[in-house]
C-alpha positions, 0 to 999 in steps of 0.5 A: 536469484543466486547461481546456487538455485540455478545449479540446484534445479539443473542437477535435479533435471540432469538424470532426466536427459542426456542433453547438456542443460544450463543457464547463462547470465546477460553477458552469455556467461554460463552460471549453471550447467549439467556439464561442469566444464562449461561453468564460467565459460562464455557461449554464443547466442543470438538476439532473443525473439518471440516464436509463433507461440509467444515463447521468447526462444532462439536457436544458435550454435547447436543450442536452444535458449529460452529467457527466464522470467520472475525467478531470475530476470528476463536477461537470464536464459536457460539452454539445452543442447541441440536445435531440434524439437526435443531440445526445445522441449527440454529447454522450456521445461528447464525454464519453467522449473527454474522460474518456479524455483525462483518464485519459491525462493522469493517467497521464502528468502526475500525480505520484501516478499516477507514484509508483503506477506506480513502486511497481507496476513499471509503468514501466521503470527507464530511464524514471523519470528522464525522467518525473520531469524532465517532472513537475519531480519531485526524483528523489534526495530521501530518501523513506520507504515504509509499507504500512498493511494492514487485516484487512478491506477498507480503506474510503473514510473510512480512505483519506481520513483517511490522505490528510488526514494528509499535506496536502503533495500534491506531496511526500507520497503516499497510494495505495490499492493494494488493498482492504486495503492503502494505501501511504504515500510520505513525503518525509523531512527531513534527519534522517529515519531509521528512528526517524522512520518508526517514529514516523510509523507509530505516529501513523497507527496511533493515528489510525486506531484512535481515529477509525475504530476500525480495527485495522491492521498497518503495514510499514516499508521502509528509506529510499529514496535515489532514485525508482528504489529506491521499488519495492524499498522497497515490497516491503520493507514488504510483506515486513515485514508477512508476516514479522512475521505469522510471527515477531512476531505480537504486533507491529502495526508491523514494520520491515524493518530489525528483521526479523533472521534471520526475513527470511532464513528467509522467503526459503528454499525449504520443501524446504531448511528441511525438510532443515535440520530433519531434520539438526538433530533427528537423534535425535527430531523437534521434534514430540517436545517437548511444549508445556511444554518448548517454553515453557521453551525460549522463556523460557530464550531470552528471558532470554539463556540465564541459568539463575537468571533463567529459573528465577525467571521460571518460578517453579521451582527452579534444579535443576528447570530444569537437569533440564529442560535435560538432558532436552532435551539427551537428546531432541535432542542439543543443550545449550541452555546452550552458545551454539552449540547455542542458536543452532542450536535458536533458528533451528530453532524459527523455521524450524519456525514458518515451515513451519507458516505456509506449510502454513496458506496452502494449507489 
């Protein structure tokens, strides 16, 4: 926070007391004061320590000091003339006022806070353009949004490592969203696309694993062409992680653009999914298929419905595979060698997997 904000608060408090009040920087230099003659001078103060009430205050050379927090940084301190109880009260009140001004300043004049408000939809769409103009923030630049999620809580070193990976603090933003999620908003070069974001995610994943031994899952949204799109792209990154957990559990980097039909299934109501399964499996429920049969089906799909290639991968005779496919047809009424039937069965398997994942959430 700038000295201008410090001085603004001090000036407003000046008429409320005859005591000299002000703010010093980490080197003891007075950066704001009700006594203008002190501005730019250095004053002595002792090392800060917590008092019996947990306040980080100190009395030194006829003044009382109180360290500042969120708004200015813990190395700055407010001071008031005197070492008595009144001085302590005035000093604490000055510190509170400055910190509150600092929070307001960050929320209204800090680009990082601005981006966080957009992602969390704490700002009206109509206000985004005006706020961007106030912050001299380009609104129509293409940006990528990633969400880095750790299984356990994302500790401070991990957040700092991610922040260090993006030194341009005016164009790239690393924002801690929760104990497990960190959002990355990266301004993209003209050639930046899906492949660029994929490569970026791979670099971040490797960095976190090699330097901090952290296992992460990274979701990638589609590029945002305007600031107004950031919230939607952030949601896409979150959906990528959730859908990937269901349909692509083996992947640690999932892009919204590559989710395919899984993205549609994930948005369907559970009741509609159950109706679909009951219509597809009229003869017998999908549970009537044993694990060996389901494994055979997966391999058959993996090999593009090619009987010869699938039998080779399964190390079984071609006729054995044909027999298994006939058995599946008899149980379900679907012939997987027919493209239309194969599509229906594939979707049904994904729907079933989705329903199982939803059930596990409430157990």
